[in-house]
C-alpha positions as CSV (number, residue, x, y, z in Angstrom):
1,M,-31.8,-42.0,-30.6
2,S,-31.8,-38.4,-31.9
3,I,-33.5,-35.5,-30.2
4,N,-36.2,-35.5,-33.0
5,E,-36.9,-39.2,-32.5
6,A,-37.1,-38.7,-28.8
7,L,-39.6,-35.9,-29.2
8,V,-41.7,-38.0,-31.6
9,F,-41.7,-40.9,-29.0
10,I,-42.8,-38.6,-26.2
11,S,-45.5,-37.1,-28.4
12,L,-46.8,-40.6,-29.3
13,Y,-46.7,-41.7,-25.6
14,Y,-48.7,-38.7,-24.5
15,K,-51.2,-39.2,-27.3
16,F,-51.5,-42.8,-26.2
17,I,-52.2,-42.1,-22.5
18,S,-54.5,-39.2,-23.5
19,N,-56.8,-41.8,-25.1
20,M,-57.0,-43.8,-22.0
21,T,-60.0,-43.2,-19.8
22,D,-59.0,-44.5,-16.4
23,H,-56.9,-41.6,-15.2
24,R,-56.7,-42.9,-11.6
25,K,-55.0,-46.1,-12.8
26,I,-52.6,-44.1,-15.0
27,I,-51.5,-41.9,-12.1
28,A,-51.3,-44.9,-9.8
29,Y,-49.0,-46.8,-12.2
30,W,-46.9,-43.7,-12.7
31,L,-46.5,-43.5,-8.9
32,L,-45.5,-47.1,-8.7
33,A,-43.0,-46.7,-11.5
34,T,-41.5,-43.7,-9.6
35,G,-41.4,-45.7,-6.4
36,F,-39.6,-48.5,-8.2
37,M,-37.0,-45.9,-9.3
38,V,-36.7,-44.7,-5.7
39,A,-36.0,-48.3,-4.6
40,A,-33.4,-48.7,-7.4
41,M,-31.9,-45.4,-6.2
42,A,-31.5,-46.8,-2.7
43,V,-29.7,-49.9,-4.0
44,I,-27.4,-47.8,-6.2
45,G,-26.7,-45.6,-3.2
46,A,-25.8,-48.7,-1.2
47,I,-23.3,-49.8,-3.8
48,T,-22.0,-46.2,-3.9
49,R,-21.4,-46.4,-0.2
50,L,-19.9,-49.9,-0.3
51,T,-17.4,-48.9,-3.0
52,E,-16.5,-45.7,-1.1
53,S,-17.5,-43.7,-4.2
54,G,-19.7,-41.1,-2.5
55,L,-17.1,-38.3,-2.3
56,S,-15.6,-38.7,-5.7
57,I,-17.6,-35.8,-7.3
58,V,-16.8,-32.6,-5.6
59,Q,-18.7,-30.3,-8.0
60,W,-21.9,-31.0,-9.8
61,H,-23.8,-28.9,-12.4
62,P,-27.5,-29.9,-12.6
63,V,-27.5,-30.2,-16.4
64,K,-24.0,-30.0,-17.7
65,D,-22.7,-32.9,-15.6
66,M,-25.5,-35.3,-16.5
67,L,-23.0,-36.7,-19.0
68,P,-19.8,-38.3,-17.8
69,P,-16.4,-36.7,-18.7
70,L,-15.8,-37.1,-22.4
71,S,-12.1,-36.2,-22.7
72,N,-8.9,-37.1,-20.9
73,S,-8.3,-33.5,-20.0
74,E,-11.7,-33.3,-18.3
75,W,-10.9,-36.5,-16.3
76,E,-7.6,-35.0,-15.2
77,R,-9.3,-31.8,-14.1
78,L,-11.9,-33.6,-12.0
79,F,-9.2,-35.8,-10.5
80,A,-7.2,-32.8,-9.6
81,I,-10.2,-31.4,-7.7
82,Y,-10.7,-34.7,-5.9
83,Q,-7.1,-34.7,-4.9
84,E,-7.8,-31.6,-2.7
85,T,-10.4,-33.4,-0.6
86,P,-9.7,-34.9,2.8
87,E,-10.6,-38.4,1.6
88,Y,-7.8,-38.4,-1.0
89,Q,-5.2,-36.7,1.2
90,K,-5.9,-39.0,4.2
91,I,-7.0,-42.3,2.7
92,N,-6.7,-42.5,-1.1
93,Y,-3.4,-40.7,-1.6
94,S,-2.0,-43.6,-3.7
95,M,-5.0,-43.6,-6.1
96,V,-4.4,-43.2,-9.8
97,L,-6.7,-41.9,-12.5
98,A,-8.0,-45.3,-13.5
99,D,-9.1,-46.0,-9.9
100,F,-10.7,-42.6,-9.7
101,K,-12.8,-43.4,-12.8
102,Q,-14.2,-46.4,-11.1
103,I,-15.5,-44.6,-8.0
104,Y,-16.6,-41.7,-10.1
105,F,-18.9,-43.9,-12.1
106,W,-21.1,-45.0,-9.1
107,E,-21.5,-41.5,-7.7
108,W,-22.2,-40.1,-11.2
109,L,-24.9,-42.9,-11.7
110,H,-26.3,-42.2,-8.2
111,R,-26.7,-38.5,-8.9
112,L,-27.9,-38.9,-12.5
113,W,-30.6,-41.4,-11.3
114,G,-31.8,-38.9,-8.7
115,R,-32.3,-36.3,-11.4
116,L,-34.1,-38.8,-13.6
117,I,-36.5,-39.5,-10.8
118,G,-37.2,-35.8,-10.5
119,I,-37.9,-35.6,-14.2
120,V,-40.1,-38.7,-14.2
121,Y,-42.1,-37.3,-11.4
122,A,-42.3,-33.6,-12.2
123,L,-43.1,-33.7,-16.0
124,P,-46.0,-36.2,-15.8
125,L,-47.3,-34.3,-12.7
126,L,-47.4,-31.1,-14.8
127,F,-49.1,-33.0,-17.6
128,F,-51.8,-34.5,-15.4
129,W,-52.4,-31.1,-13.8
130,I,-52.9,-29.4,-17.1
131,K,-55.1,-32.1,-18.4
132,K,-57.2,-32.0,-15.1
133,W,-56.7,-35.7,-14.6
134,I,-55.8,-35.5,-10.9
135,P,-58.8,-36.7,-8.8
136,A,-60.2,-34.4,-6.1
137,G,-58.2,-34.5,-2.9
138,F,-54.9,-35.6,-4.6
139,H,-53.5,-32.3,-5.8
140,G,-51.9,-31.4,-2.5
141,K,-50.8,-35.0,-1.9
142,L,-48.9,-35.2,-5.2
143,L,-47.3,-31.8,-4.5
144,I,-46.0,-33.2,-1.2
145,G,-44.3,-36.0,-3.2
146,L,-42.6,-33.4,-5.2
147,L,-41.4,-31.5,-2.1
148,L,-40.1,-34.8,-0.6
149,G,-38.1,-35.3,-3.7
150,G,-36.6,-31.9,-3.4
151,A,-35.8,-32.4,0.3
152,Q,-34.1,-35.7,-0.6
153,G,-31.9,-33.9,-3.2
154,F,-30.9,-31.3,-0.5
155,M,-30.2,-34.1,2.0
156,G,-27.9,-35.8,-0.5
157,W,-25.9,-32.7,-0.9
158,F,-25.9,-32.0,2.9
159,M,-24.6,-35.5,3.4
160,V,-21.8,-35.3,0.9
161,E,-20.8,-31.8,2.1
162,S,-20.0,-33.3,5.5
163,G,-17.1,-35.3,4.0
164,L,-15.5,-32.5,2.0
165,I,-14.4,-30.1,4.7
166,D,-12.1,-31.7,7.3
167,R,-13.1,-35.3,7.6
168,P,-12.5,-38.1,5.0
169,D,-16.0,-39.6,5.3
170,V,-19.6,-38.5,5.4
171,S,-21.5,-38.1,8.7
172,H,-23.3,-41.4,9.5
173,Y,-26.1,-39.4,11.0
174,R,-26.7,-37.6,7.7
175,L,-26.3,-40.9,5.8
176,A,-29.0,-42.4,8.0
177,A,-31.3,-39.4,7.4
178,H,-30.7,-39.7,3.6
179,L,-31.6,-43.4,3.6
180,F,-34.5,-43.0,5.9
181,L,-36.0,-40.3,3.8
182,A,-35.8,-42.6,0.7
183,F,-37.9,-45.1,2.6
184,I,-40.4,-42.4,3.5
185,I,-40.7,-41.3,-0.1
186,L,-41.1,-45.0,-1.3
187,G,-43.8,-45.6,1.3
188,Y,-45.6,-42.4,0.6
189,L,-45.7,-43.0,-3.2
190,L,-46.8,-46.6,-2.7
191,W,-49.6,-45.6,-0.3
192,L,-50.9,-42.9,-2.7
193,A,-50.8,-45.4,-5.6
194,L,-52.8,-48.0,-3.5
195,D,-55.3,-45.2,-2.6
196,L,-55.9,-44.5,-6.3
197,L,-56.2,-48.2,-7.3
198,K,-58.8,-48.7,-4.5
199,I,-57.7,-52.3,-3.8
200,P,-60.2,-54.0,-1.5
201,G,-59.3,-53.9,2.1
202,R,-58.4,-56.9,4.3
203,S,-61.7,-57.7,6.0
204,P,-62.7,-57.7,8.8
205,Y,-60.8,-54.8,10.1
206,S,-59.0,-55.3,13.4
207,F,-57.4,-52.5,15.3
208,C,-55.1,-55.0,17.1
209,K,-53.8,-56.3,13.8
210,F,-53.2,-52.8,12.5
211,R,-51.4,-51.8,15.7
212,H,-49.3,-54.9,15.4
213,G,-48.4,-54.0,11.9
214,C,-47.5,-50.4,13.0
215,T,-45.2,-51.9,15.7
216,A,-43.5,-54.0,13.1
217,L,-43.0,-51.0,10.9
218,F,-41.5,-49.1,13.9
219,F,-38.9,-51.7,14.5
220,L,-38.2,-52.1,10.8
221,A,-37.6,-48.3,10.7
222,L,-35.2,-48.5,13.7
223,T,-33.3,-51.4,12.0
224,V,-32.9,-49.4,8.8
225,I,-31.5,-46.4,10.7
226,W,-29.0,-48.5,12.6
227,G,-28.2,-50.3,9.4
228,A,-27.2,-46.9,8.0
229,F,-25.2,-46.2,11.1
230,T,-23.4,-49.5,10.6
231,A,-22.7,-48.8,7.0
232,G,-21.6,-45.2,7.7
233,L,-19.1,-46.2,10.4
234,E,-18.1,-49.4,8.4
235,A,-19.0,-51.3,11.6
236,G,-19.8,-54.3,9.6
237,L,-16.1,-55.0,9.0
238,I,-15.6,-56.1,12.5
239,Y,-16.9,-59.2,14.4
240,N,-17.8,-61.1,11.2
241,T,-19.3,-64.0,13.2
242,W,-22.8,-64.9,14.2
243,P,-24.4,-64.9,16.8
244,L,-21.3,-64.2,19.0
245,M,-19.1,-61.2,18.9
246,G,-15.5,-62.1,19.8
247,G,-16.7,-65.3,21.3
248,Q,-19.4,-63.8,23.5
249,F,-22.9,-62.5,23.2
250,M,-22.0,-58.9,23.8
251,P,-18.9,-57.1,22.4
252,P,-15.7,-57.4,24.4
253,E,-15.4,-53.6,24.5
254,S,-16.7,-51.8,27.5
255,F,-20.2,-50.4,26.9
256,G,-20.2,-47.5,24.6
257,S,-22.5,-45.3,22.6
258,I,-25.0,-47.2,20.5
259,T,-24.8,-44.5,17.9
260,E,-21.0,-43.9,17.9
261,S,-19.1,-47.1,19.0
262,H,-18.5,-49.4,16.1
263,A,-19.0,-52.6,18.1
264,W,-22.1,-51.4,19.9
265,V,-23.6,-49.9,16.7
266,Q,-23.3,-53.3,15.1
267,F,-24.6,-55.1,18.2
268,T,-27.7,-52.8,18.3
269,H,-28.3,-53.4,14.6
270,R,-28.1,-57.2,15.0
271,W,-30.7,-57.4,17.8
272,L,-33.0,-54.7,16.4
273,A,-33.0,-56.9,13.3
274,A,-34.0,-59.9,15.5
275,L,-36.8,-58.0,17.1
276,T,-37.9,-56.8,13.6
277,L,-38.0,-60.4,12.4
278,F,-40.2,-61.4,15.4
279,F,-42.7,-58.5,15.0
280,V,-42.9,-58.6,11.2
281,F,-43.1,-62.4,10.9
282,S,-45.7,-62.6,13.7
283,F,-47.7,-59.9,11.9
284,A,-47.4,-61.8,8.6
285,W,-48.6,-65.0,10.3
286,R,-51.5,-63.2,11.9
287,I,-52.8,-61.7,8.6
288,K,-51.8,-64.8,6.6
289,S,-49.3,-63.0,4.3
290,V,-47.0,-65.6,3.0
291,W,-44.9,-63.2,0.9
292,L,-44.3,-60.9,3.8
293,G,-43.2,-63.8,6.0
294,I,-40.8,-65.1,3.4
295,S,-39.4,-61.6,2.7
296,V,-38.5,-60.8,6.3
297,M,-37.0,-64.3,6.9
298,G,-34.9,-63.9,3.7
299,Q,-33.9,-60.4,4.7
300,F,-32.7,-61.6,8.2
301,A,-30.7,-64.4,6.6
302,L,-29.2,-62.0,4.0
303,G,-28.0,-59.8,6.9
304,I,-26.2,-62.7,8.5
305,F,-24.6,-63.8,5.3
306,T,-23.5,-60.2,4.6
307,L,-21.9,-60.0,8.0
308,L,-20.2,-63.3,7.6
309,S,-18.8,-62.3,4.2
310,A,-17.3,-59.1,5.6
311,L,-19.6,-57.0,3.5
312,Y,-19.3,-58.7,0.1
313,I,-20.8,-56.1,-2.1
314,P,-23.4,-58.1,-4.1
315,L,-24.7,-59.6,-0.8
316,A,-24.8,-56.2,0.9
317,A,-26.7,-54.7,-2.1
318,L,-29.2,-57.6,-1.9
319,H,-29.5,-56.9,1.8
320,Q,-30.5,-53.3,1.0
321,L,-32.9,-54.5,-1.6
322,G,-34.4,-57.0,0.9
323,A,-35.1,-54.2,3.3
324,L,-37.0,-52.2,0.6
325,V,-39.0,-55.3,-0.4
326,T,-40.0,-56.1,3.1
327,F,-40.9,-52.5,3.8
328,S,-43.0,-52.3,0.7
329,L,-44.9,-55.5,1.5
330,L,-45.5,-54.3,5.0
331,I,-46.9,-51.0,3.7
332,M,-49.2,-52.8,1.3
333,N,-50.6,-55.0,4.1
334,L,-51.1,-52.0,6.4
335,H,-52.9,-50.2,3.6
336,Q,-55.2,-53.2,3.1
337,L,-56.1,-53.1,6.8
338,W,-56.6,-49.3,6.7
339,Q,-58.9,-49.7,3.7
340,A,-61.0,-52.2,5.5
341,R,-61.3,-49.7,8.4
342,A,-62.5,-47.0,5.9
343,Y,-65.2,-49.2,4.4
344,R,-66.4,-51.2,7.4
């Protein structure tokens, strides 16, 4: 597609949505589409981490580097820069250019997708603002979404920077912050979209049910954080059995830090996941949400299979996707309860 064709397509698209009258729905669907891209970004990020591709791109120009290298000399230049990093010098010193191209692809796609999310969010937001389509009370909320996206871009750079100085890997704390912020952005966009769609609340409202759902969300958040710790430390590559670790319930190693020790990080992630299964499934049973119950059970099973497979990449990526689906369904059900509270 040429630039002129792309401009004609954009012009026709904006003419089409300009003729639509339900602006709330348009904005809601745009938020849902952006949220879908955020979820896809998290899965791409998981694959980037699993393939150990995250430190392959040392320099990144916001516009010029949106295209991959187009000449062999450019590939050689970028590979030479990578060869100066701690990861290459301490771990990948035997890597050749063909191997570098493979890890470069995933990090390039991850960064490109992040910029596409920024474009997909910022340009329509500007359009809606100019056309005065944004409902009262949502201007500031939509700007917060833009700020969260900018913060996520900074967090991504902050994470990568931790692996380019003197260590051959990124900080697992920064990795966890990067992933957790992606979940926050997804939940925020989904909640705003549901507000705009005005989906009827789950009636009658029950504070006990809502509190139960919030407890489930809290344990899910903890499990996601320790999942990032497990991925960042590559702690899933040890004790690939379930439910025992080295033939016993707790790791054979003496008790260590639950945020630093590989064995104890994995142990913590395992049993936080079990608690999450209990709280989310019991909440789903209480509110009669079949899909939420199926989702959390499937996610728990995926976690076990991923561990048993010693982090087989397709399974691990599905495990990340399962967390996003379960989180989204939980947010949707909490929103329905909250809506019932507002209109009781």
